N, C-alpha and C positions, 0 to 999 in steps of 0.2 A: 486677753488670754484666749487662745483657740483650743476648743475641745474637739479632738479628731481621732481617727483610726490610725494606729501607729504603723500599720502595714500598707494600707491603701490611703495615701495622703490626700486624695481628692474627696474623701468622705469626711466632711466637716460638720459636726453636729451643732456647734454654737460658737459665736464670738462674743466674749464677755468684756465689757468696758470696766476696768477696775476703778472704783470710786476713791476719792481722796487723793492724798499725796503719793506720788510714785517714786520709790527708792529702790535700791538693790534688793531689799527684803520686802515682806508684806506686812501691812498693818493688821491688827486683829480683825477689823471689819472685812478686809480683803480676804484673809484666810477663811473666815466664816462663809463668805460668799462662794469662794472657789470650792470649799469642801461640800457645801450644799449642792452646787451644780454638778459636781462630779458624782456625788451619791445619787442624784436624780438620774443621770445618764446611765450609770451602772445598773440601777434598778430597771430602767426601761429596756436596756439591752439584754439583761438576764431574762426578763419576762418574755422578750421576743424570742430568744434562743429556746426557752423551755416550750413555748407554744409550737415553734417550728419542729422541735424534736418529737413532740407528742402528737403532732398533726391537728392540734386544736385550731379553731378558726381565729383569724386575726381581726381586730376591730379596725376602724378606718385609720386611726393614728398609727397603729402598728403596721398596717399595709403600706402607708406612706413612708414610714421609717425603713421598712424592708426594701422598698423600691429605691430609696435614696442610697442605701448601702450597696445594693447590687449594681445599680447604674454607675455609681462612683468607682466601684472596684472592677467593673466589667466582668463580674464573676458571681454566679449563683452560690458558689461555695463560700463566699465572703461572710455569709451569715453564720457559719460555723466558728465558734469561739470568739464572736465579735465583742462580747463583754470583757474578754481578757486583753483586748487590744486598745482599750480606751487610753488616751494620752492627752495631756494638756501641754501647751507651749505658750510661754509668755512672749509678748511682742518685744522686738529687739531694736526698734527704730532709734530710740534715744541712745542706747548703748552703742549701736553701730555707728551712728553719727559721731559720737565722741571718739570712737576708734579711728574714724576717718581723720578727724582733726589731729589726733596724736600721730597718725601715720605720716603726716607731712614732715615730722622730725627725722624720720628714718628712711623714707621711701627711696630716695636717691641712692643711699649707701647700700640698701638691701638689693635694689635692682642691679647695681654694679656687681655685687657679690654673685648673684645668679648668672649674670652675663659672663663674668670672668670664669665661672665654673662650666660654661657651655650649656646652661640650663635655661628653660623659658623664664623670662622676666616676670611673667604673670604669677609665678610662685610667690612673689612678694605679697600677694593678697592673702596668703594662708593664715597669718596671724589674726585676720578678721574672724576666721572660723574658730581658732584656738583660744583667743584671749581678748579680742577687740583691742589689741595693742596695750593691754594693761600690764605694765612691767612687773607688778607685784602679784600677778595672778598665780594662785595655787590650786591644784585640783585634789580631789579625794584620793587619787592614785599616786600622789606625790610628784606630779609634773609641775614645773615652775617656769615663770617667765613668759614672754609674749609668744615664744615658740613651743611652750609646754613640753619640754623634754623631761622624762623621768631620769633619775640618777643613773640607772643601768644603761639606758640608751646614750646618755650624755657622755659617759666614760669612753664610748666607742667613737664619738664623732667630735669631741671638743675637750678642752682642758677643764677637768674637775679634780682638784686635789686640796691639800691643806691650805694653800694660798689663794686659789682661784675657783670660782664656780661660774663658768662662762654662760651658763643658762640665764643668768640674771642680767647680762649685757645684751641688749637687743641686736647689736651689730655683730658681736662675736658669735652669738647664738645663731645668727643668720648663716654664718659660714658653716656651723655644725649642721644646720638644716639642709644646706646645699650639699654637704657631704652625704648626709643620710639619703636625701631624695635621689641624688645621682646613683648611689649604691642600690637603692630600691628599684630604680628604673632599669638599671643593668640586670638586676636579678629577675624582675617580673615582666619587663618588656613593653609596658604601656603606662601612660600617665594616669588613667583611671585606677589601675591596680596599684601603682606606686603611691599615689596620694591616699588611697584607701588603707594602705599599709601604715601610713602615719598614725592612724587610729587603731588598726587591728593587728599590726605587726606583719613583718615580711613572711614569717612562717605561716601565719594564719591565712594570709592572702594566697600564698603558694598552694596551700591545701585546696582552697576554692578554685584556683587556676587548674590544679590537677584534675578536678572534676569537670569544669566547664570551659577550659581554655581561656581565650581572650573574649569570650562572649560575656561582656560585663553586665549587660541587662539580665542575663540568666543568672549570673552570680547574685545580683541584688534580689532577684525574684525567688530563686530556688535554693541557694546555698543555705544549708541548715547546720548551724553550730551554736552551742549555747553562748559563746562569746561574740558571735556575729549578730549583735542586736541592733536596735534602732540607730544608734550613733554611727556604727560601722557601716550599716547598709546605706545610710544617707550621707556619708561624709563627702563623697565626691560631688554629689548634687549640691550639697551645702557650699562647697568650695566654688562651684560654678555660679551659684546664686550670689555669693559674696563678691566674686569677680565682676559680675554684671552690675551690681549696685555700686561698688567702689569705682568701677570704670566709667560710670556716667552719673556722678553725684548730682548734677543739675537736674536730672530727671526725677530722682527719688527724694531730693532735698531742695525743692525750688526756693526755699527761704535762704539758701546759701550755706556753705560749709566754710568755717574759718580754720583753714589748715594751719597748723603750727609751722613756723619757719624751720628750714632744714638746719641740722646741727652744724655749727661753724667752729667747733672745738678743734684744737690742735691734737695731733696724735703721734706718738713716737713708739718705737719698739725697743725694748731693753736688750742690749747686746750681752749683758751678763746679769746674773742674779743680783738683786739689790733689795734691801728693806724699804718700806714705804717712806720712812723718815729720810733716807738718803735721796730718794727720788724727789721728794718735796724740796730738800735743800738744793739739789743740783739745778732744779728748774725754777727756784724762787717762788714756789707756789704754797699756798696754805694747805696744810696736811688734811684738815677737816674738809676743805673744799674738794681736794683730790679724791678723798674717800667717797664723797657724795657723787662725784662725776664718774667714778669707776665702781659700779654696783657689783662687778664680778669679784672684787676683793673680799675675802673672808674676814671674819672678825680677828682671826689669828694674824692675818697679814696686816690689817689696819693697826693692830697693837704691836707690830714689829716682832711677833713671836716666831714668824716664819717669813723668809724673804720671798719676793716675787721672782719667779723663775725667768731665766733668759728666754727671750722671744715673746714675753708678755707685752701686749699692746696697751699703752697707757694714754688715757684721755687727759689733756691739759687745757687750762683756760685759753680762750681764743686770744691770739696775739703773743702768746708766750714765746714761740720760736722766733718770731720776727724781733721781739724785744731782745732776746739773747743774742741774735745775730748782729745787732747794732752795737754790742759792747766792744 
């Protein structure tokens, strides 16, 4: 766990090794340790601020801390409000590595999606930032799937209705992401801005662009908006970091990464609407297996309460189409 300044990321106060077992959540002992260290740094930084404001002399430790902050931030003014900028960030090595392993399943198809859309293939690294390729990822804002689309955004760029929620299919959602990013790039005119809009919204980034044009460094440094917080300010930098790590895994994971094999499932497109049971009969596939392979199907669709619409892409067990062709 890194304890740092949320505006000046070079200012790192402490790196804490978490004791005990490491899981998605924290153990009681880990929570107690982190709470204690955060309280300690908040106390030190508030005391430093108060002395600076009153002109009181600093002791040796306080002088050293003040020098660390000013040098790291390259700004004397960084001491103002420093206690309000305290942030902790958990290490992501294990989670990122697992995301790399899962990405092997989808990488080829996702890259093809962006290439066919005329967009940079490196956009395929974006799920490392959004979800670490966890297909069941849900955010507090209601974003779901590896591409983390909210319902409102998804309705503009992919199929979301009574039968389908394509946010939950990594490949179908990649097409939605390509549509969104292409639209954002056309609106905003640069990839730093377009990618930042993936977190902050096109309208929000357009407001920043209206103030600072394409000077992205100035946007990050000077754009002031209550919704343009840590995540939005650093989203593009986080994407670049994820691209660097995922693009050279041997450097960051010398022990090796066991990429999952690419999907080899068959895929068809429905020419007309059909209930799931009819699709299963037509292709001689187990209905429950099809439901598991097609996460975009809603519960209503799986229960045959609503048909799958025409144009739906359906995943089938590998070898299904060759088996049927031999009949």
